[in-house]
C-alpha positions as CSV (number, residue, x, y, z in Angstrom):
1,M,101.2,19.9,206.6
2,L,98.1,17.7,206.9
3,I,100.1,14.5,206.1
4,H,102.5,15.3,208.9
5,L,99.6,16.0,211.3
6,R,98.0,12.6,210.4
7,Y,101.3,10.7,210.7
8,N,102.4,12.3,214.0
9,R,99.1,11.7,215.7
10,R,98.8,8.1,214.5
11,S,102.4,7.6,215.8
12,A,101.4,9.2,219.1
13,V,98.5,6.7,219.4
14,S,100.8,3.7,218.8
15,Y,103.5,5.0,221.1
16,L,101.1,5.8,223.9
17,R,99.3,2.5,223.7
18,E,102.7,0.8,224.1
19,M,103.4,3.0,227.1
20,V,100.1,2.0,228.8
21,K,101.6,-1.5,229.0
22,R,104.6,-0.2,231.0
23,H,102.5,1.6,233.6
24,S,99.5,0.9,235.9
25,G,96.8,2.8,237.8
26,A,96.2,6.5,237.2
27,T,99.3,6.8,235.0
28,A,98.0,4.1,232.6
29,T,94.5,5.5,232.7
30,S,95.8,9.0,231.7
31,I,98.1,7.7,229.0
32,S,95.3,5.6,227.6
33,A,93.0,8.6,227.6
34,A,95.6,10.7,225.7
35,A,96.0,7.9,223.1
36,G,92.2,7.9,222.6
37,I,92.2,11.7,222.1
38,Y,95.0,11.5,219.6
39,H,93.1,8.8,217.8
40,R,90.1,11.1,217.5
41,I,92.4,13.9,216.2
42,A,93.9,11.6,213.6
43,D,90.4,10.4,212.5
44,R,89.3,14.0,212.0
45,A,92.5,14.8,210.1
46,V,91.9,11.9,207.8
47,A,88.3,12.9,207.2
48,M,89.4,16.3,205.9
49,D,90.0,16.7,202.2
50,L,92.9,19.1,202.1
51,P,95.5,17.6,199.7
52,Y,98.9,19.3,199.9
53,N,99.1,20.0,196.2
54,R,95.9,22.1,195.8
55,V,97.7,25.4,195.4
56,Q,100.0,23.8,192.8
57,N,96.9,22.7,190.9
58,G,95.6,26.3,190.8
59,D,93.5,26.7,194.0
60,D,93.7,30.1,195.7
61,K,96.6,30.0,198.2
62,Q,94.7,32.1,200.8
63,S,91.7,29.9,200.6
64,V,93.7,26.8,201.1
65,R,95.6,28.4,204.0
66,A,92.3,29.5,205.6
67,E,91.0,25.9,205.4
68,Y,94.2,24.6,207.0
69,T,93.9,27.2,209.8
70,A,90.3,26.3,210.4
71,M,91.2,22.6,210.6
72,V,93.9,23.3,213.2
73,E,91.6,25.5,215.2
74,R,88.9,22.7,215.2
75,I,91.3,20.2,216.7
76,S,93.1,22.5,219.1
77,D,90.7,21.8,222.0
78,L,91.4,18.1,221.6
79,E,95.1,18.7,221.5
80,A,94.8,20.6,224.8
81,L,92.8,17.7,226.3
82,A,95.5,15.2,225.3
83,I,98.3,17.4,226.8
84,A,96.3,17.7,230.0
85,E,96.0,13.9,230.2
86,L,99.8,13.5,229.6
87,E,100.5,16.1,232.4
88,V,98.3,14.1,234.8
89,A,100.3,10.9,233.8
90,V,103.6,12.7,234.5
91,A,102.4,14.0,237.8
92,S,101.2,10.5,238.7
93,M,104.6,9.0,237.8
94,S,106.3,11.7,239.9
95,E,104.2,10.8,242.9
96,K,105.3,7.2,242.7
97,R,109.0,8.1,243.1
């Protein structure tokens, strides 16, 4: 799970930074802000030591699951901020049409 979180957020950063180049004004600003937030999420995920194979190596399944849950809860506020920035970007794009 953690490896997917890390990969997906890093991919989001790269994608959104490319999208900034295709937009201007408020749209670009919001997309850039979302990229920055996803970068922070990825950095936090990388800093956590939760290898996928701990249960296979004998660690308690419930303890590992609780650590993953706590990690997801810690980043959920940042996820909400990133989504809010993307919603602002979409609204800004819609206004330009």
